[in-house]
SEVOKE-286315 format. One record per residue: x, y, z of N, C-alpha, C in turn; residue number from 0. Coordinates in Angstrom, 3 decimals. Each point is the difference from the previous one (the first is absolute). Example, Ala and Ser with C-alpha at 12.3 -4.5 7.8 and 13.67 -1.06 7.14 Angstrom:
! residues 2
<<13.190; -5.690; 7.800>; <-0.890; 1.190; 0.000>; <0.900; 1.200; 0.000>; 0>
<<-0.350; 1.050; -0.720>; <0.820; 1.190; 0.060>; <-0.770; 1.090; 0.730>; 1>
END
This chain:
! residues 163
<<168.655; 97.503; 76.997>; <0.481; 0.396; 1.417>; <-1.467; -0.962; 0.795>; 0>
<<0.218; -0.602; 0.861>; <-0.478; -0.775; 1.192>; <-0.472; 0.756; 1.153>; 1>
<<-1.031; 0.604; 0.426>; <0.008; 0.574; 1.364>; <-0.537; -0.684; 0.493>; 2>
<<0.268; -0.547; 1.475>; <-0.582; -0.952; 0.690>; <-0.529; 0.968; 1.744>; 3>
<<-1.277; -0.235; -0.236>; <-0.692; 0.616; 1.279>; <-0.467; -0.991; 0.846>; 4>
<<0.655; -0.301; 1.024>; <-0.171; -0.598; 1.408>; <-0.159; -0.165; 0.938>; 5>
<<-0.645; -0.569; 1.280>; <-0.431; 0.263; 1.157>; <-0.821; -0.665; 0.651>; 6>
<<0.063; 0.013; 0.965>; <-1.420; -0.752; 1.253>; <-0.938; 0.499; -0.896>; 7>
<<-1.447; -1.293; 0.129>; <-1.072; 0.648; -0.420>; <-0.379; 1.279; 0.976>; 8>
<<-1.050; 1.083; -1.333>; <-0.773; 1.026; 0.973>; <1.080; 1.063; 0.191>; 9>
<<1.668; 0.365; -0.778>; <0.390; 0.659; 0.115>; <-0.161; 0.555; -1.360>; 10>
<<-1.072; 0.429; -0.791>; <0.002; 0.795; -0.994>; <0.668; -0.261; -1.597>; 11>
<<0.482; -1.263; 0.151>; <0.427; -0.637; -1.450>; <-0.140; 0.409; -1.012>; 12>
<<-1.972; -0.192; 0.090>; <-0.069; -0.357; -1.416>; <-0.944; 1.519; -0.070>; 13>
<<-0.203; 0.908; 0.782>; <-0.624; 1.392; -0.082>; <1.039; 0.785; -0.587>; 14>
<<1.372; 0.068; 0.813>; <1.524; 0.721; -0.717>; <0.122; -1.035; -1.327>; 15>
<<-0.048; -0.625; -0.455>; <0.571; -1.037; -0.927>; <-0.484; 0.524; -1.306>; 16>
<<-1.983; -0.016; 0.294>; <-0.404; 0.193; -1.150>; <0.075; 1.854; -0.076>; 17>
<<0.154; 0.155; 0.923>; <0.561; 2.149; -0.486>; <0.976; -0.212; -0.540>; 18>
<<1.503; -0.500; 0.331>; <1.133; -0.282; -0.207>; <-0.388; -0.272; -1.445>; 19>
<<-0.741; -0.475; -0.797>; <-0.301; -0.665; -0.938>; <-0.159; 0.925; -1.216>; 20>
<<-1.085; 0.772; 0.468>; <-0.791; 0.605; -0.559>; <1.136; 1.570; -0.203>; 21>
<<0.922; 0.181; 0.965>; <0.980; 1.315; -0.372>; <0.882; -0.675; -0.644>; 22>
<<0.607; -0.900; -0.414>; <0.872; -1.059; -0.653>; <-0.423; -0.236; -1.064>; 23>
<<-1.214; 0.051; -0.439>; <-0.672; -0.720; -1.204>; <0.705; -1.716; -0.430>; 24>
<<0.002; -0.591; 0.869>; <0.406; -1.381; 0.382>; <-1.154; -0.964; 0.327>; 25>
<<-0.024; -1.286; -0.857>; <-1.011; -0.650; 0.818>; <0.525; -0.376; 1.658>; 26>
<<-1.429; -0.987; 0.358>; <0.456; 0.282; 1.599>; <-1.085; -1.743; -0.336>; 27>
<<1.102; -0.823; 1.332>; <-0.871; -1.323; -0.043>; <0.488; -0.518; 1.948>; 28>
<<-0.977; -0.531; 0.008>; <0.040; -0.356; 1.853>; <-0.637; -1.538; 0.189>; 29>
<<0.213; -0.824; 0.869>; <-0.239; -0.932; 0.655>; <-1.585; 0.088; 0.023>; 30>
<<-0.477; 1.126; 0.489>; <-1.405; -0.260; 0.775>; <-1.290; -0.196; -1.587>; 31>
<<0.406; 1.215; -0.620>; <-0.398; -0.314; -1.272>; <0.008; -1.142; -0.834>; 32>
<<1.263; -0.699; -0.326>; <0.425; -1.297; -0.485>; <-0.882; -1.284; 0.660>; 33>
<<-0.353; 0.666; 1.600>; <-0.537; -1.142; 0.574>; <-1.472; -0.288; -0.599>; 34>
<<-0.377; 1.004; -0.101>; <-1.773; 0.514; -0.474>; <0.200; -0.658; -1.275>; 35>
<<0.953; 0.365; -1.087>; <0.044; -0.169; -1.291>; <0.247; -2.029; 0.139>; 36>
<<0.775; -0.214; 0.473>; <0.142; -1.771; 0.359>; <-1.211; -0.972; 0.885>; 37>
<<-1.312; 1.041; 0.267>; <-1.071; -0.455; 0.903>; <0.805; -0.839; 0.883>; 38>
<<1.305; 0.300; 0.982>; <0.340; -0.395; 0.969>; <-0.330; 0.873; 1.306>; 39>
<<-1.134; 1.090; 0.140>; <-0.453; 0.558; 1.303>; <-0.284; -0.835; 1.219>; 40>
<<0.460; -0.125; 0.622>; <0.152; -0.644; 1.579>; <1.184; -1.042; -0.185>; 41>
<<0.442; -0.567; -0.824>; <0.950; -0.847; 0.217>; <1.275; 0.570; -0.258>; 42>
<<0.927; -0.376; 1.836>; <1.025; 1.003; -0.021>; <1.052; -1.850; 0.130>; 43>
<<0.038; -0.759; -0.284>; <0.690; -1.516; 0.191>; <1.511; 0.828; -0.372>; 44>
<<0.701; -0.739; 0.337>; <1.477; 0.123; -1.162>; <0.044; -0.088; -1.375>; 45>
<<-0.924; -1.251; -0.165>; <0.504; 0.003; -1.625>; <-0.978; 0.787; -1.010>; 46>
<<-1.324; 0.930; 0.615>; <-0.914; 0.837; -0.317>; <1.215; 1.130; -0.081>; 47>
<<0.540; 0.117; 1.077>; <1.000; 1.652; 0.079>; <0.847; -0.142; -1.011>; 48>
<<0.351; -1.002; -0.032>; <1.596; -0.308; -1.254>; <-0.879; 0.119; -1.524>; 49>
<<-0.817; -0.690; -0.191>; <-0.965; 0.186; -1.439>; <-0.434; 1.921; -0.364>; 50>
<<0.075; 0.261; 0.983>; <-0.696; 1.542; -0.062>; <1.284; 0.526; -0.302>; 51>
<<1.177; 0.285; 0.695>; <1.338; 0.424; -0.264>; <0.615; -0.189; -1.448>; 52>
<<-0.349; -1.439; -0.642>; <0.411; -0.304; -0.962>; <-0.435; 0.317; -1.088>; 53>
<<-1.922; 0.533; 0.252>; <-0.584; 0.419; -0.821>; <0.385; 1.399; 0.006>; 54>
<<0.409; 0.846; 0.876>; <0.049; 1.549; 0.598>; <1.668; -0.112; -1.625>; 55>
<<0.523; -0.843; 0.507>; <1.258; -0.102; -0.682>; <0.480; 0.019; -1.643>; 56>
<<-1.158; -0.987; -0.248>; <-0.293; -0.010; -1.454>; <-0.996; 1.447; -0.551>; 57>
<<-0.286; 0.453; 0.694>; <-0.431; 1.240; -0.277>; <1.011; 1.267; -0.179>; 58>
<<0.734; -0.084; 0.908>; <0.976; 1.274; -0.048>; <1.223; -0.736; -1.035>; 59>
<<0.291; -1.163; -0.619>; <0.892; -0.874; -0.899>; <-0.711; 0.722; -1.325>; 60>
<<-0.905; 0.189; -0.033>; <-0.863; -0.054; -1.399>; <0.248; 1.802; -0.137>; 61>
<<-0.185; 0.914; 0.667>; <-0.009; 1.155; 0.160>; <1.743; 0.337; -0.347>; 62>
<<0.834; -0.367; 0.672>; <1.130; -0.027; -0.226>; <0.531; -0.915; -1.506>; 63>
<<-0.370; -0.171; -0.289>; <0.366; -0.775; -1.813>; <-0.453; 1.213; -0.680>; 64>
<<-0.857; 0.829; 0.260>; <-0.673; 0.847; -0.995>; <1.212; 1.052; 0.458>; 65>
<<0.970; 0.061; 0.812>; <0.670; 1.277; 0.237>; <-0.475; 0.593; 0.774>; 66>
<<-1.215; 0.129; 0.807>; <-0.973; 0.416; 0.927>; <0.545; 0.482; 1.303>; 67>
<<0.152; 0.634; 0.670>; <0.017; 0.215; 1.576>; <-1.332; -0.347; 0.890>; 68>
<<0.229; -0.408; 1.010>; <-0.810; -1.074; 1.341>; <-0.273; 0.739; 0.893>; 69>
<<-1.430; -0.063; 0.690>; <0.406; 0.069; 1.705>; <-1.006; -1.363; 0.380>; 70>
<<0.463; -0.109; 0.914>; <-0.565; -1.620; 0.588>; <-0.061; 0.460; 1.569>; 71>
<<-1.393; -0.124; 0.487>; <0.154; 0.152; 1.251>; <-1.037; -1.397; 0.818>; 72>
<<1.234; -0.791; 1.296>; <-0.824; -1.194; 0.747>; <1.158; 0.443; 0.839>; 73>
<<-0.429; -1.171; 1.049>; <0.724; 0.061; 1.431>; <1.786; -0.086; -0.111>; 74>
<<0.199; -1.175; -0.947>; <1.282; -0.018; -0.620>; <0.848; -0.492; 1.711>; 75>
<<-0.653; -0.454; 0.862>; <0.583; -0.203; 1.324>; <0.926; -1.315; 0.291>; 76>
<<0.471; -0.563; -0.947>; <1.448; -0.703; -0.124>; <0.854; 0.232; -1.428>; 77>
<<1.227; -0.266; 0.808>; <1.202; 0.377; -1.252>; <-0.345; -1.408; -0.797>; 78>
<<-0.811; -0.798; 0.153>; <-0.204; -0.662; -0.998>; <-0.830; 0.095; -0.820>; 79>
<<-1.006; 0.753; 0.366>; <-1.203; 0.700; -0.962>; <0.404; 0.863; -0.810>; 80>
<<1.002; 0.770; 0.620>; <0.943; 1.175; -0.757>; <0.381; -0.112; -1.089>; 81>
<<1.262; -1.143; -0.096>; <0.714; -0.995; -0.430>; <0.161; 0.457; -1.537>; 82>
<<-1.139; -0.598; -0.736>; <-0.208; -0.310; -1.120>; <-0.099; 1.293; -0.781>; 83>
<<-0.705; 1.410; 0.626>; <0.172; 1.030; -0.641>; <1.331; 0.321; 0.190>; 84>
<<0.616; 0.318; 0.649>; <1.898; -0.072; -0.046>; <0.580; -0.902; -1.519>; 85>
<<-0.686; -0.599; 0.025>; <0.566; -1.289; -1.156>; <-0.566; 0.591; -1.340>; 86>
<<-1.056; 0.648; 0.249>; <-0.999; 0.576; -1.399>; <0.529; 1.211; -0.621>; 87>
<<0.731; 0.801; 0.960>; <0.284; 0.908; -0.335>; <1.872; 0.180; -0.334>; 88>
<<0.027; -1.111; 0.059>; <1.721; -0.300; -0.246>; <-0.178; -0.882; -1.466>; 89>
<<-1.244; -0.856; -0.248>; <-0.144; -0.550; -1.124>; <-0.137; 1.501; -1.053>; 90>
<<-1.131; 1.068; 0.421>; <-0.268; 1.118; -1.056>; <1.066; 0.909; 0.235>; 91>
<<0.972; 0.207; 0.434>; <0.871; 0.888; 0.351>; <-0.587; 1.202; 0.538>; 92>
<<-1.071; -0.547; 0.521>; <-0.764; 1.717; 0.860>; <0.158; 0.291; 1.306>; 93>
<<0.082; 1.151; 0.200>; <0.066; 0.101; 1.424>; <-0.975; -0.286; 0.612>; 94>
<<-0.195; -0.322; 1.749>; <-0.634; -0.706; 0.699>; <-0.183; 1.004; 1.670>; 95>
<<-1.127; 0.906; -0.386>; <0.305; 0.980; 1.564>; <-1.614; -0.553; 1.065>; 96>
<<0.750; -0.381; 1.306>; <-0.860; -0.109; 0.952>; <-0.612; 0.690; 0.584>; 97>
<<-1.467; 0.167; 0.195>; <-0.788; 1.441; 1.108>; <-0.585; -0.874; 1.085>; 98>
<<0.526; 0.174; 1.205>; <-1.015; -0.696; 1.094>; <-0.667; 0.836; 0.765>; 99>
<<-1.219; -0.731; 0.126>; <-0.644; 1.136; 0.683>; <-0.449; -0.600; 1.395>; 100>
<<-0.093; 1.093; 0.943>; <-0.021; -0.491; 1.435>; <-1.046; 1.005; 0.546>; 101>
<<-0.641; -0.215; 1.276>; <-0.828; 0.330; 0.597>; <-0.322; -0.592; 1.691>; 102>
<<-0.539; 0.812; 0.395>; <0.116; -0.086; 1.658>; <-1.103; -1.262; 0.173>; 103>
<<0.149; -1.383; 0.986>; <-0.681; -0.671; 0.029>; <-1.863; 0.305; 0.075>; 104>
<<0.657; 1.286; 0.954>; <-1.702; 0.478; 0.499>; <-0.965; 0.352; -1.360>; 105>
<<0.752; 0.672; -0.671>; <-0.530; 0.294; -1.325>; <-0.331; -0.638; -1.100>; 106>
<<0.819; -1.560; 0.063>; <-0.497; -0.735; -0.392>; <-1.090; -0.713; 0.182>; 107>
<<-0.064; -0.013; 1.265>; <-1.397; -0.690; 0.540>; <-1.096; 0.384; -0.029>; 108>
<<0.214; 1.698; -0.107>; <-1.134; 0.616; -0.354>; <-0.100; 0.240; -1.458>; 109>
<<0.520; 0.237; -0.963>; <-0.037; -0.515; -1.649>; <-0.624; -1.411; 0.007>; 110>
<<0.075; -0.988; 0.783>; <-0.731; -1.307; -0.496>; <-1.044; 0.003; 1.089>; 111>
<<-0.535; 1.177; 0.467>; <-1.599; 0.134; -0.060>; <-1.253; 0.378; -1.079>; 112>
<<1.146; 0.542; -1.047>; <-0.688; 0.699; -1.275>; <-0.216; -1.401; -0.942>; 113>
<<-0.870; 0.250; -0.593>; <0.135; -0.765; -1.256>; <0.922; 0.371; -0.878>; 114>
<<0.786; -0.719; -0.529>; <1.319; 0.065; -0.822>; <-0.215; -0.467; -1.555>; 115>
<<0.039; 0.776; -0.962>; <-0.209; -0.536; -1.428>; <0.333; -0.869; -0.409>; 116>
<<1.083; -0.940; 0.131>; <0.526; -1.267; -0.719>; <0.172; -1.093; 1.450>; 117>
<<0.479; 0.626; 1.034>; <0.814; -0.732; 0.693>; <-1.243; -0.958; 1.396>; 118>
<<0.655; -1.006; 0.145>; <-1.087; -0.834; 0.968>; <0.449; -0.155; 1.188>; 119>
<<1.683; 0.511; 0.180>; <0.508; -0.301; 0.973>; <-0.417; 0.533; 1.589>; 120>
<<0.154; -0.655; 0.822>; <-0.551; 0.754; 1.252>; <0.888; -0.001; 1.060>; 121>
<<0.197; 0.566; 1.327>; <0.955; 0.046; 0.693>; <0.726; -0.888; 0.840>; 122>
<<-0.818; -1.228; -0.224>; <0.912; -1.182; 0.172>; <0.623; -0.424; -1.370>; 123>
<<-0.533; 0.174; -1.220>; <1.057; -0.312; -0.772>; <1.339; 0.650; 0.293>; 124>
<<-0.335; 1.840; -0.090>; <1.363; 0.870; 0.640>; <0.872; -0.877; 0.457>; 125>
<<-0.768; -0.309; 1.199>; <0.995; -0.179; 1.345>; <0.643; -1.729; -0.903>; 126>
<<-0.576; -0.673; -0.559>; <0.697; -1.222; -0.339>; <1.432; 0.237; -0.916>; 127>
<<-0.676; 1.159; -0.803>; <1.054; 0.320; -1.129>; <1.242; 0.903; 0.561>; 128>
<<-0.200; 0.833; 1.140>; <0.985; 0.456; 1.129>; <1.069; -0.458; 0.139>; 129>
<<-0.322; -1.518; 0.897>; <0.665; -0.724; 0.719>; <1.079; -0.530; -0.863>; 130>
<<-0.446; 0.044; -1.733>; <0.917; -1.077; -0.654>; <0.547; 0.726; -1.393>; 131>
<<-0.187; 1.540; 0.460>; <0.602; 0.831; -1.119>; <1.483; 0.305; -0.062>; 132>
<<0.594; -0.278; -1.024>; <1.440; 0.635; -0.087>; <0.368; 1.294; -0.023>; 133>
<<0.661; 0.354; 0.648>; <0.706; 1.451; -0.432>; <0.587; 0.140; -1.249>; 134>
<<-0.561; 0.924; -0.895>; <0.950; 0.414; -1.121>; <1.747; 0.272; 0.306>; 135>
<<0.475; -0.919; -0.850>; <1.735; 0.495; 0.168>; <0.639; 0.803; -0.937>; 136>
<<-1.060; 0.165; -1.103>; <0.774; 1.222; -1.236>; <-0.752; 1.289; 0.289>; 137>
<<0.836; 0.908; -0.682>; <-0.316; 1.208; -0.027>; <-1.688; -0.007; -0.036>; 138>
<<-0.641; 0.803; 0.085>; <-0.968; 0.543; 0.350>; <-0.594; 1.287; 0.040>; 139>
<<-1.275; 0.657; -0.025>; <-0.592; 1.019; 0.351>; <-1.362; -0.787; 1.200>; 140>
<<0.138; 1.005; 1.062>; <-0.800; -0.732; 1.035>; <-1.354; 1.576; 0.303>; 141>
<<-1.076; -0.537; -0.263>; <-0.751; 1.175; 0.210>; <-1.336; -0.347; 0.778>; 142>
<<-0.280; 0.854; 1.022>; <-1.149; -0.455; 1.073>; <-0.989; 0.694; -0.323>; 143>
<<-0.906; -1.130; -0.544>; <-1.088; 0.839; -0.590>; <-1.360; 0.278; 1.354>; 144>
<<0.607; -0.199; 1.111>; <-1.086; 1.043; 1.110>; <0.985; 1.178; 0.386>; 145>
<<0.823; 0.481; -0.430>; <0.561; 1.416; -0.167>; <0.667; 1.144; -0.975>; 146>
<<-0.992; -1.023; -1.151>; <0.261; 0.965; -1.018>; <-1.094; -0.490; -1.144>; 147>
<<-0.465; 1.249; -1.073>; <-1.481; -0.189; -0.853>; <1.111; -0.959; -1.056>; 148>
<<-1.102; -0.071; -0.584>; <0.320; -0.792; -1.614>; <1.111; 0.945; -0.555>; 149>
<<-0.447; 1.151; -0.123>; <0.683; 0.790; -0.836>; <1.602; 0.362; 0.353>; 150>
<<-0.200; 0.029; 1.627>; <1.516; 0.232; 0.656>; <0.659; -1.486; -0.675>; 151>
<<-0.502; -0.833; 0.846>; <0.747; -1.577; -1.369>; <0.251; -0.140; -1.120>; 152>
<<-0.794; 0.444; -0.577>; <0.272; 0.129; -1.522>; <1.369; 0.794; -0.343>; 153>
<<-0.457; 1.377; 0.438>; <1.310; 0.472; -0.279>; <1.538; -0.424; 0.909>; 154>
<<0.161; -1.004; 1.021>; <1.003; -0.022; 0.413>; <0.422; -1.554; -0.734>; 155>
<<-1.057; -0.703; -0.289>; <0.521; -0.909; -0.993>; <0.464; 0.122; -1.597>; 156>
<<-1.050; 1.018; -0.658>; <0.732; 0.502; -0.679>; <1.587; 0.416; -0.243>; 157>
<<-0.014; 1.003; 1.064>; <1.318; 0.348; 0.245>; <1.394; -1.230; 0.010>; 158>
<<-0.624; -0.881; 0.513>; <0.850; -0.883; 0.229>; <0.116; -1.321; -0.851>; 159>
<<-1.047; -0.246; -0.954>; <0.413; -0.158; -0.979>; <0.884; 0.117; -1.243>; 160>
<<0.150; 1.357; 0.142>; <0.634; 0.543; -0.938>; <1.065; 0.576; 0.108>; 161>
<<0.308; -0.678; 1.119>; <1.611; 0.316; 0.343>; <0.532; -1.243; -0.657>; 162>
END
């Protein structure tokens, strides 16, 4: 199984995905950690973004080859970025589940005032990604991280995943 945790910056993707990974005992990968591993901090050009998504994809495929499930968190801001994961799920004949995190922009701005563990994104980056963010057109679970605790989101997500 591939679980995609997606959404705009500072919606709580990584905090939620790390907690979900702990509960489900699934490996967890994300773009921010990949950026650090590849020594690409501060580099946000299109080629770098693509290399990070490709690195992430390779890690996911390694897990799927072991018949393992995996959680991936990233903005997944366009259908083009999501498509390879749908193809990967088909290739390995495994389910793919999308969980989209959202939060009120005022909450996002407030969160971005605080230091975050992995992300360098600021409110300007949030605005840029929001402007090009393509809606998810497949069935998915939507969680509002500014209205629910991580424990509540985990409960809703695990119920959704088990369907």
